[in-house]
DRENTORKOL-3810 file (N, C-alpha, C; in nm, 4 decimals):
REM DRENTORKOL-3810
@n.u->0.5029; n.v->-0.1912; n.w->1.3273; ca.u->0.5579; ca.v->-0.2450; ca.w->1.1616; c.u->0.4910; c.v->-0.1916; c.w->1.0264
@n.u->0.5292; n.v->-0.2011; n.w->0.9709; ca.u->0.4660; ca.v->-0.1412; ca.w->0.8148; c.u->0.4187; c.v->-0.3095; c.w->0.7504
@n.u->0.3070; n.v->-0.2865; n.w->0.7196; ca.u->0.2737; ca.v->-0.4122; ca.w->0.6175; c.u->0.2764; c.v->-0.3968; c.w->0.4991
@n.u->0.3788; n.v->-0.4922; n.w->0.4480; ca.u->0.3644; ca.v->-0.4931; ca.w->0.2754; c.u->0.3234; c.v->-0.6283; c.w->0.2156
@n.u->0.2313; n.v->-0.5982; n.w->0.1407; ca.u->0.2213; ca.v->-0.6744; ca.w->-0.0174; c.u->0.2359; c.v->-0.7032; c.w->-0.0891
@n.u->0.2376; n.v->-0.8561; n.w->-0.2069; ca.u->0.2976; ca.v->-0.8322; ca.w->-0.3050; c.u->0.2026; c.v->-0.9799; c.w->-0.3572
@n.u->0.1562; n.v->-0.9759; n.w->-0.4838; ca.u->0.0817; ca.v->-1.0958; ca.w->-0.5334; c.u->0.1549; c.v->-1.1377; c.w->-0.5468
@n.u->0.1807; n.v->-1.3346; n.w->-0.5546; ca.u->0.2532; ca.v->-1.4763; ca.w->-0.5974; c.u->0.2234; c.v->-1.4640; c.w->-0.7443
@n.u->0.3683; n.v->-1.4244; n.w->-0.7950; ca.u->0.3622; ca.v->-1.4555; ca.w->-0.9337; c.u->0.3217; c.v->-1.6329; c.w->-0.9599
@n.u->0.3290; n.v->-1.7097; n.w->-0.9020; ca.u->0.2466; ca.v->-1.8695; ca.w->-0.9431; c.u->0.1358; c.v->-1.8517; c.w->-0.9087
@n.u->0.0757; n.v->-1.7846; n.w->-0.9059; ca.u->-0.0954; ca.v->-1.7361; ca.w->-0.9880; c.u->-0.1929; c.v->-1.8848; c.w->-0.8905
@n.u->-0.0882; n.v->-1.9095; n.w->-0.7875; ca.u->-0.1784; ca.v->-2.0600; ca.w->-0.7089; c.u->-0.2744; c.v->-1.9646; c.w->-0.6595
@n.u->-0.3922; n.v->-2.0858; n.w->-0.6499; ca.u->-0.5315; ca.v->-2.0006; ca.w->-0.5612; c.u->-0.5323; c.v->-2.0503; c.w->-0.4475
@n.u->-0.5599; n.v->-1.9673; n.w->-0.3410; ca.u->-0.5276; ca.v->-1.9037; ca.w->-0.1821; c.u->-0.7015; c.v->-2.0204; c.w->-0.1466
@n.u->-0.7261; n.v->-2.1290; n.w->-0.1144; ca.u->-0.8601; ca.v->-2.1893; ca.w->-0.0861; c.u->-0.9185; c.v->-2.1626; c.w->-0.0446
@n.u->-0.8539; n.v->-2.0406; n.w->0.1027; ca.u->-0.9849; ca.v->-1.9738; ca.w->0.1985; c.u->-1.0879; c.v->-1.8466; c.w->0.0842
@n.u->-1.0019; n.v->-1.7565; n.w->-0.0022; ca.u->-1.0758; ca.v->-1.6794; ca.w->-0.0648; c.u->-1.0826; c.v->-1.6831; c.w->-0.2114
@n.u->-1.0329; n.v->-1.8233; n.w->-0.2627; ca.u->-1.0476; ca.v->-1.8471; ca.w->-0.4063; c.u->-1.0038; c.v->-1.7140; c.w->-0.4747
@n.u->-0.8913; n.v->-1.6120; n.w->-0.4365; ca.u->-0.8059; ca.v->-1.5890; ca.w->-0.5041; c.u->-0.6399; c.v->-1.6120; c.w->-0.5266
@n.u->-0.6086; n.v->-1.4904; n.w->-0.5723; ca.u->-0.4876; ca.v->-1.5257; ca.w->-0.5836; c.u->-0.3881; c.v->-1.5059; c.w->-0.4658
@n.u->-0.2925; n.v->-1.5623; n.w->-0.4202; ca.u->-0.1859; ca.v->-1.5816; ca.w->-0.3037; c.u->-0.1258; c.v->-1.4337; c.w->-0.2861
@n.u->-0.1372; n.v->-1.4120; n.w->-0.2039; ca.u->-0.1120; ca.v->-1.2833; ca.w->-0.1346; c.u->0.0491; c.v->-1.2937; c.w->-0.0639
@n.u->0.1536; n.v->-1.2477; n.w->-0.0955; ca.u->0.2839; ca.v->-1.2567; ca.w->-0.0191; c.u->0.2881; c.v->-1.1255; c.w->0.0658
@n.u->0.3422; n.v->-1.1556; n.w->0.2026; ca.u->0.3221; ca.v->-1.0559; ca.w->0.2671; c.u->0.4610; c.v->-1.0355; c.w->0.3474
@n.u->0.5246; n.v->-0.8862; n.w->0.3817; ca.u->0.6248; ca.v->-0.8762; ca.w->0.4586; c.u->0.7136; c.v->-0.9206; c.w->0.4083
@n.u->0.7817; n.v->-0.9800; n.w->0.4786; ca.u->0.9379; ca.v->-1.0317; ca.w->0.4006; c.u->0.9431; c.v->-1.1476; c.w->0.3410
@n.u->0.8541; n.v->-1.2280; n.w->0.2771; ca.u->0.8227; ca.v->-1.3098; ca.w->0.1872; c.u->0.7697; c.v->-1.1805; c.w->0.0692
@n.u->0.7151; n.v->-1.1206; n.w->0.0265; ca.u->0.6438; ca.v->-1.0215; ca.w->-0.0837; c.u->0.8139; c.v->-0.9090; c.w->-0.0965
@n.u->0.8606; n.v->-0.9134; n.w->-0.0429; ca.u->0.9766; ca.v->-0.8147; ca.w->0.0033; c.u->1.0481; c.v->-0.8657; c.w->-0.0938
@n.u->1.1282; n.v->-1.0143; n.w->-0.0464; ca.u->1.2126; ca.v->-1.1286; ca.w->-0.0998; c.u->1.1971; c.v->-1.1275; c.w->-0.2133
@n.u->1.0914; n.v->-1.1587; n.w->-0.2933; ca.u->0.9947; ca.v->-1.1681; ca.w->-0.4097; c.u->1.0017; c.v->-1.0797; c.w->-0.4890
@n.u->1.0204; n.v->-0.9332; n.w->-0.4596; ca.u->1.0040; ca.v->-0.8018; ca.w->-0.5624; c.u->1.1757; c.v->-0.7923; c.w->-0.5636
@n.u->1.3230; n.v->-0.7949; n.w->-0.5177; ca.u->1.4245; ca.v->-0.7921; ca.w->-0.4989; c.u->1.4275; c.v->-0.8603; c.w->-0.5906
@n.u->1.4108; n.v->-1.0127; n.w->-0.5823; ca.u->1.4784; ca.v->-1.1111; ca.w->-0.6494; c.u->1.4346; c.v->-1.0225; c.w->-0.8053
@n.u->1.2969; n.v->-1.0131; n.w->-0.7985; ca.u->1.1869; ca.v->-1.0107; ca.w->-0.9568; c.u->1.3401; c.v->-0.8410; c.w->-0.9728
@n.u->1.2945; n.v->-0.7333; n.w->-0.9217; ca.u->1.4173; ca.v->-0.6647; ca.w->-0.9795; c.u->1.5514; c.v->-0.6737; c.w->-1.0242
@n.u->1.6448; n.v->-0.8174; n.w->-0.9538; ca.u->1.7706; ca.v->-0.8580; ca.w->-0.9831; c.u->1.7302; c.v->-0.8950; c.w->-1.1215
@n.u->1.6043; n.v->-1.0317; n.w->-1.1523; ca.u->1.6090; ca.v->-1.0907; ca.w->-1.2878; c.u->1.5638; c.v->-0.9861; c.w->-1.3378
@n.u->1.4911; n.v->-0.8763; n.w->-1.3291; ca.u->1.4482; ca.v->-0.7730; ca.w->-1.4864; c.u->1.5708; c.v->-0.7456; c.w->-1.5568
@n.u->1.5517; n.v->-0.7952; n.w->-1.6979; ca.u->1.6426; ca.v->-0.7240; ca.w->-1.8268; c.u->1.6457; c.v->-0.5969; c.w->-1.8771
@n.u->1.7460; n.v->-0.4778; n.w->-1.8401; ca.u->1.6948; ca.v->-0.3531; ca.w->-1.9578; c.u->1.5900; c.v->-0.4080; c.w->-2.0633
@n.u->1.4940; n.v->-0.2928; n.w->-2.1099; ca.u->1.4112; ca.v->-0.2842; ca.w->-2.2270; c.u->1.2932; c.v->-0.3569; c.w->-2.1521
@n.u->1.2770; n.v->-0.4617; n.w->-2.0874; ca.u->1.1777; ca.v->-0.5660; ca.w->-2.0685; c.u->1.0329; c.v->-0.5114; c.w->-2.0270
@n.u->1.0365; n.v->-0.3922; n.w->-1.9503; ca.u->0.9454; ca.v->-0.3144; ca.w->-1.9052; c.u->0.9430; c.v->-0.2062; c.w->-1.9956
@n.u->0.8151; n.v->-0.2231; n.w->-2.0555; ca.u->0.7480; ca.v->-0.0841; ca.w->-2.1328; c.u->0.7941; c.v->0.1265; c.w->-2.0471
@n.u->0.8858; n.v->0.1711; n.w->-2.1272; ca.u->0.8435; ca.v->0.3002; ca.w->-2.1128; c.u->0.9660; c.v->0.3232; c.w->-1.9843
@n.u->1.0318; n.v->0.1767; n.w->-1.9330; ca.u->1.1264; ca.v->0.2154; ca.w->-1.8308; c.u->1.2051; c.v->0.1527; c.w->-1.8920
@n.u->1.3083; n.v->0.2195; n.w->-2.0060; ca.u->1.3799; ca.v->0.1387; ca.w->-2.0568; c.u->1.5317; c.v->0.1013; c.w->-1.9703
@n.u->1.5482; n.v->0.1256; n.w->-1.8825; ca.u->1.6541; ca.v->0.1163; ca.w->-1.7355; c.u->1.6485; c.v->0.0684; c.w->-1.6436
@n.u->1.4825; n.v->0.0139; n.w->-1.6406; ca.u->1.4613; ca.v->-0.0743; ca.w->-1.5111; c.u->1.5107; c.v->-0.1945; c.w->-1.4851
@n.u->1.5006; n.v->-0.2187; n.w->-1.3894; ca.u->1.5278; ca.v->-0.3869; ca.w->-1.2988; c.u->1.6970; c.v->-0.4258; c.w->-1.3784
@n.u->1.8013; n.v->-0.5085; n.w->-1.2966; ca.u->1.9377; ca.v->-0.5448; ca.w->-1.2742; c.u->1.9893; c.v->-0.5533; c.w->-1.3623
@n.u->1.9233; n.v->-0.6156; n.w->-1.5263; ca.u->1.9913; ca.v->-0.6568; ca.w->-1.6289; c.u->2.1309; c.v->-0.7612; c.w->-1.5813
@n.u->2.1260; n.v->-0.8752; n.w->-1.4759; ca.u->2.2313; ca.v->-0.9281; ca.w->-1.4569; c.u->2.2431; c.v->-1.0855; c.w->-1.5660
@n.u->2.1108; n.v->-1.0345; n.w->-1.6363; ca.u->2.1045; ca.v->-1.1911; ca.w->-1.7790; c.u->2.2063; c.v->-1.1717; c.w->-1.8327
@n.u->2.2021; n.v->-1.0219; n.w->-1.8635; ca.u->2.3097; ca.v->-0.9934; ca.w->-1.9698; c.u->2.4396; c.v->-1.0315; c.w->-1.9505
@n.u->2.4532; n.v->-1.0644; n.w->-1.8577; ca.u->2.5816; ca.v->-1.0825; ca.w->-1.7697; c.u->2.6141; c.v->-1.2406; c.w->-1.8077
@n.u->2.5195; n.v->-1.3138; n.w->-1.8048; ca.u->2.5349; ca.v->-1.4655; ca.w->-1.8510; c.u->2.6012; c.v->-1.5105; c.w->-2.0015
@n.u->2.6085; n.v->-1.4220; n.w->-2.0459; ca.u->2.6374; ca.v->-1.4772; ca.w->-2.2137; c.u->2.7895; c.v->-1.4278; c.w->-2.2102
@n.u->2.8702; n.v->-1.3528; n.w->-2.0553; ca.u->3.0134; ca.v->-1.3494; ca.w->-2.0973; c.u->3.0277; c.v->-1.4310; c.w->-1.9593
@n.u->3.2121; n.v->-1.5048; n.w->-1.9724; ca.u->3.2034; ca.v->-1.6060; ca.w->-1.9324; c.u->3.1893; c.v->-1.5373; c.w->-1.7654
@n.u->3.2121; n.v->-1.6672; n.w->-1.7081; ca.u->3.1701; ca.v->-1.6342; ca.w->-1.4901; c.u->3.3022; c.v->-1.7145; c.w->-1.5089
@n.u->3.4072; n.v->-1.5684; n.w->-1.4246; ca.u->3.5184; ca.v->-1.5000; ca.w->-1.3640; c.u->3.4941; c.v->-1.3784; c.w->-1.2498
@n.u->3.5979; n.v->-1.3491; n.w->-1.1722; ca.u->3.5628; ca.v->-1.2452; ca.w->-1.0456; c.u->3.5200; c.v->-1.1442; c.w->-1.1194
@n.u->3.5491; n.v->-1.1519; n.w->-1.2526; ca.u->3.5714; ca.v->-1.0199; ca.w->-1.2662; c.u->3.3768; c.v->-0.9317; c.w->-1.3112
@n.u->3.3778; n.v->-1.0112; n.w->-1.4237; ca.u->3.2421; ca.v->-1.0297; ca.w->-1.3951; c.u->3.1582; c.v->-1.0116; c.w->-1.2632
@n.u->3.1559; n.v->-1.1161; n.w->-1.1846; ca.u->3.0904; ca.v->-1.1307; ca.w->-1.0666; c.u->3.0798; c.v->-0.9776; c.w->-1.0322
@n.u->3.2514; n.v->-0.8882; n.w->-1.0305; ca.u->3.2310; ca.v->-0.7780; ca.w->-0.9680; c.u->3.1509; c.v->-0.6661; c.w->-1.0510
@n.u->3.0566; n.v->-0.7001; n.w->-1.1346; ca.u->2.9978; ca.v->-0.6614; ca.w->-1.2287; c.u->2.8975; c.v->-0.6605; c.w->-1.1776
@n.u->2.8056; n.v->-0.7795; n.w->-1.2151; ca.u->2.6959; ca.v->-0.8388; ca.w->-1.1886; c.u->2.6745; c.v->-0.8051; c.w->-1.0133
@n.u->2.7568; n.v->-0.7168; n.w->-0.9269; ca.u->2.7288; ca.v->-0.7308; ca.w->-0.7691; c.u->2.7003; c.v->-0.6359; c.w->-0.7801
@n.u->2.7845; n.v->-0.4748; n.w->-0.8443; ca.u->2.7760; ca.v->-0.4164; ca.w->-0.8391; c.u->2.6220; c.v->-0.3745; c.w->-0.9021
@n.u->2.5634; n.v->-0.3677; n.w->-1.0198; ca.u->2.4289; ca.v->-0.3844; ca.w->-1.1073; c.u->2.3719; c.v->-0.4186; c.w->-0.9897
@n.u->2.3308; n.v->-0.5404; n.w->-0.8456; ca.u->2.2818; ca.v->-0.5869; ca.w->-0.7966; c.u->2.2403; c.v->-0.4139; c.w->-0.6957
@n.u->2.3221; n.v->-0.4302; n.w->-0.6752; ca.u->2.3594; ca.v->-0.2883; ca.w->-0.5350; c.u->2.2821; c.v->-0.1248; c.w->-0.5999
@n.u->2.3035; n.v->-0.1845; n.w->-0.7291; ca.u->2.2577; ca.v->-0.0084; ca.w->-0.7629; c.u->2.1164; c.v->-0.0499; c.w->-0.8196
@n.u->2.0494; n.v->-0.1072; n.w->-0.9082; ca.u->1.8696; ca.v->-0.1864; ca.w->-0.8447; c.u->1.8433; c.v->-0.1506; c.w->-0.7181
@n.u->1.8531; n.v->-0.2136; n.w->-0.6185; ca.u->1.8049; ca.v->-0.2366; ca.w->-0.5479; c.u->1.8214; c.v->-0.0964; c.w->-0.4056
@n.u->1.9099; n.v->-0.0567; n.w->-0.4677; ca.u->1.9282; ca.v->0.1193; ca.w->-0.3946; c.u->1.8848; c.v->0.2051; c.w->-0.4576
@n.u->1.8285; n.v->0.2112; n.w->-0.5898; ca.u->1.7053; ca.v->0.3016; ca.w->-0.6648; c.u->1.5972; c.v->0.2572; c.w->-0.6478
@n.u->1.5302; n.v->0.1222; n.w->-0.6623; ca.u->1.3997; ca.v->0.0734; ca.w->-0.6737; c.u->1.3798; c.v->-0.0166; c.w->-0.5743
@n.u->1.4256; n.v->-0.0258; n.w->-0.4373; ca.u->1.3747; ca.v->-0.0892; ca.w->-0.3750; c.u->1.3700; c.v->-0.0181; c.w->-0.2248
@n.u->1.2055; n.v->0.0732; n.w->-0.2372; ca.u->1.2603; ca.v->0.1672; ca.w->-0.0681; c.u->1.2399; c.v->0.1030; c.w->0.0610
@n.u->1.1646; n.v->-0.0148; n.w->0.0263; ca.u->1.1034; ca.v->-0.0807; ca.w->0.1671; c.u->1.2423; c.v->-0.1528; c.w->0.2156
@n.u->1.3612; n.v->-0.1612; n.w->0.1987; ca.u->1.4860; ca.v->-0.2886; ca.w->0.1974; c.u->1.6336; c.v->-0.1240; c.w->0.2476
@n.u->1.6558; n.v->-0.1959; n.w->0.3458; ca.u->1.8636; ca.v->-0.0976; ca.w->0.3826; c.u->1.9254; c.v->-0.2276; c.w->0.2972
@n.u->1.9886; n.v->-0.1846; n.w->0.2244; ca.u->2.1043; ca.v->-0.3310; ca.w->0.1725; c.u->2.2270; c.v->-0.3356; c.w->0.2666
@n.u->2.2578; n.v->-0.4648; n.w->0.2778; ca.u->2.3597; ca.v->-0.4711; ca.w->0.4259; c.u->2.4953; c.v->-0.5070; c.w->0.2823
@n.u->2.4517; n.v->-0.6255; n.w->0.1628; ca.u->2.5551; ca.v->-0.6611; ca.w->0.1531; c.u->2.5301; c.v->-0.7503; c.w->0.0638
@n.u->2.5965; n.v->-0.7901; n.w->-0.0449; ca.u->2.6169; ca.v->-0.8115; ca.w->-0.1451; c.u->2.6766; c.v->-0.9738; c.w->-0.2271
@n.u->2.7193; n.v->-1.0830; n.w->-0.2216; ca.u->2.8004; ca.v->-1.1479; ca.w->-0.2738; c.u->2.7516; c.v->-1.2415; c.w->-0.3355
@n.u->2.8227; n.v->-1.2191; n.w->-0.5162; ca.u->2.8873; ca.v->-1.2961; ca.w->-0.5816; c.u->2.9616; c.v->-1.3609; c.w->-0.6058
@n.u->2.9501; n.v->-1.5050; n.w->-0.6525; ca.u->3.0545; ca.v->-1.6345; ca.w->-0.6845; c.u->3.0142; c.v->-1.6371; c.w->-0.7952
@n.u->3.1560; n.v->-1.6522; n.w->-0.8536; ca.u->3.1506; ca.v->-1.7089; ca.w->-1.0044; c.u->3.1078; c.v->-1.8460; c.w->-0.9716
@n.u->3.0422; n.v->-1.9132; n.w->-1.0267; ca.u->3.0309; ca.v->-2.1194; ca.w->-1.0873; c.u->3.0566; c.v->-2.1003; c.w->-1.2137
@n.u->3.2136; n.v->-2.1319; n.w->-1.2608; ca.u->3.2670; ca.v->-2.0982; ca.w->-1.3376; c.u->3.1842; c.v->-2.2614; c.w->-1.3823
@n.u->3.1864; n.v->-2.3659; n.w->-1.3163; ca.u->3.1915; ca.v->-2.4887; ca.w->-1.4133; c.u->3.0315; c.v->-2.4666; c.w->-1.5284
@n.u->2.8483; n.v->-2.3911; n.w->-1.4595; ca.u->2.8002; ca.v->-2.3812; ca.w->-1.4899; c.u->2.7800; c.v->-2.2571; c.w->-1.5747
@n.u->2.9027; n.v->-2.1707; n.w->-1.5869; ca.u->2.8930; ca.v->-2.0451; ca.w->-1.6711; c.u->2.7818; c.v->-1.9511; c.w->-1.5562
@n.u->2.7394; n.v->-1.9600; n.w->-1.4443; ca.u->2.6762; ca.v->-1.8256; ca.w->-1.3828; c.u->2.7774; c.v->-1.8521; c.w->-1.2578
@n.u->2.6263; n.v->-1.7463; n.w->-1.1507; ca.u->2.6279; ca.v->-1.7267; ca.w->-1.0707; c.u->2.5871; c.v->-1.7276; c.w->-0.9328
@n.u->2.6715; n.v->-1.7745; n.w->-0.7859; ca.u->2.5914; ca.v->-1.7548; ca.w->-0.7021; c.u->2.5324; c.v->-1.6312; c.w->-0.6231
@n.u->2.4053; n.v->-1.6249; n.w->-0.6038; ca.u->2.4016; ca.v->-1.4588; ca.w->-0.5201; c.u->2.3454; c.v->-1.4373; c.w->-0.3895
@n.u->2.4151; n.v->-1.4039; n.w->-0.3362; ca.u->2.3197; ca.v->-1.3951; ca.w->-0.1736; c.u->2.3613; c.v->-1.2715; c.w->-0.1145
@n.u->2.2503; n.v->-1.2156; n.w->-0.0996; ca.u->2.1892; ca.v->-1.0362; ca.w->-0.1005; c.u->2.1304; c.v->-1.0809; c.w->0.0567
@n.u->2.1680; n.v->-0.9291; n.w->0.1402; ca.u->2.1955; ca.v->-0.9325; ca.w->0.2731; c.u->2.0934; c.v->-0.7937; c.w->0.2649
@n.u->1.9718; n.v->-0.8397; n.w->0.3465; ca.u->1.9343; ca.v->-0.6671; ca.w->0.3668; c.u->1.8224; c.v->-0.6804; c.w->0.4782
@n.u->1.8237; n.v->-0.5507; n.w->0.4974; ca.u->1.7428; ca.v->-0.5397; ca.w->0.6259; c.u->1.5982; c.v->-0.4586; c.w->0.5751
@n.u->1.4621; n.v->-0.5227; n.w->0.6178; ca.u->1.3185; ca.v->-0.4735; ca.w->0.5353; c.u->1.3715; c.v->-0.3605; c.w->0.6863
@n.u->1.3062; n.v->-0.2416; n.w->0.5983; ca.u->1.2116; ca.v->-0.0782; ca.w->0.6778; c.u->1.1716; c.v->-0.1505; c.w->0.8291
@n.u->1.1785; n.v->-0.0563; n.w->0.9176; ca.u->1.1035; ca.v->-0.0405; ca.w->1.0241; c.u->1.1263; c.v->-0.2233; c.w->1.1441
@n.u->1.2495; n.v->-0.2820; n.w->1.0550; ca.u->1.2762; ca.v->-0.4487; ca.w->1.1258; c.u->1.4144; c.v->-0.3890; c.w->1.1378
@n.u->1.4934; n.v->-0.5011; n.w->1.2731; ca.u->1.5966; ca.v->-0.5243; ca.w->1.3239; c.u->1.6626; c.v->-0.6728; c.w->1.2726
@n.u->1.5513; n.v->-0.7220; n.w->1.2125; ca.u->1.6089; ca.v->-0.8437; ca.w->1.1635; c.u->1.6544; c.v->-0.8436; c.w->0.9658
@n.u->1.7879; n.v->-0.9432; n.w->0.9724; ca.u->1.8602; ca.v->-0.9010; ca.w->0.8329; c.u->1.8148; c.v->-1.0082; c.w->0.7602
@n.u->1.7475; n.v->-1.0228; n.w->0.6472; ca.u->1.6970; ca.v->-1.1458; ca.w->0.5159; c.u->1.8158; c.v->-1.1477; c.w->0.4085
@n.u->1.8299; n.v->-1.2915; n.w->0.4242; ca.u->1.9081; ca.v->-1.2971; ca.w->0.3448; c.u->1.8613; c.v->-1.4008; c.w->0.2181
@n.u->1.8772; n.v->-1.3450; n.w->0.0961; ca.u->1.8115; ca.v->-1.4181; ca.w->-0.0318; c.u->1.9256; c.v->-1.4651; c.w->-0.0937
@n.u->1.9395; n.v->-1.5985; n.w->-0.1231; ca.u->2.0222; ca.v->-1.6623; ca.w->-0.1817; c.u->1.9209; c.v->-1.7492; c.w->-0.3249
@n.u->2.0156; n.v->-1.6913; n.w->-0.4244; ca.u->1.9614; ca.v->-1.8239; ca.w->-0.5688; c.u->2.1077; c.v->-1.8372; c.w->-0.6798
@n.u->2.0192; n.v->-1.8973; n.w->-0.7741; ca.u->2.1542; ca.v->-1.8855; ca.w->-0.8497; c.u->2.1240; c.v->-1.8540; c.w->-1.0029
@n.u->2.1580; n.v->-1.7592; n.w->-1.0449; ca.u->2.1874; ca.v->-1.7349; ca.w->-1.1207; c.u->2.2632; c.v->-1.7595; c.w->-1.3044
@n.u->2.2016; n.v->-1.7945; n.w->-1.3930; ca.u->2.2070; ca.v->-1.9116; ca.w->-1.4344; c.u->2.1474; c.v->-1.9030; c.w->-1.5913
@n.u->2.1670; n.v->-1.9565; n.w->-1.6888; ca.u->2.1650; ca.v->-1.9155; ca.w->-1.8561; c.u->2.0593; c.v->-1.9723; c.w->-1.8737
@n.u->1.9416; n.v->-2.0453; n.w->-1.9129; ca.u->1.8530; ca.v->-2.0901; ca.w->-1.9264; c.u->1.8748; c.v->-2.1471; c.w->-2.0489
@n.u->1.9106; n.v->-2.3007; n.w->-2.0527; ca.u->1.9690; ca.v->-2.3762; ca.w->-2.2238; c.u->1.8013; c.v->-2.4543; c.w->-2.3352
END
C-alpha cells in the first residue's frame, strides 16, 4: 500500500518530534476530502474554481433539490481533485430545522479494498 500523509490543520505539536502532527494514509485522505468539499470558489489564489463550493448553498433553503445540487458538487470536486480515492457514493440529507445538510461520503483509497465513510454536518456559521 502507498503511504499518504498530510499535515494536521489543528497544528497540534507532536510530543516525540516537536513538530506538527502528520495525518497518514486514511486519516490524511479523509481530511483532504473534507477540505476539498468545504473549500469555496475564489478562496484559493489563482484557482478560482477550486473546491466544492458547498458553503455557498447554505444560504439557500435546505430542501431535496438543494441537496441534489450539493451532492453533485461534492461528486465533481472529489472526482476532479482527489486522485487518491475512488468515489463509491455520496449521500446528502437536508436538515431543514438547522438549514443545513448531513453529508456521508463513501470512498475507497487507491490500492486498498477497505471502503471509508466520512460523515459530517454542513451548516452555516451563525
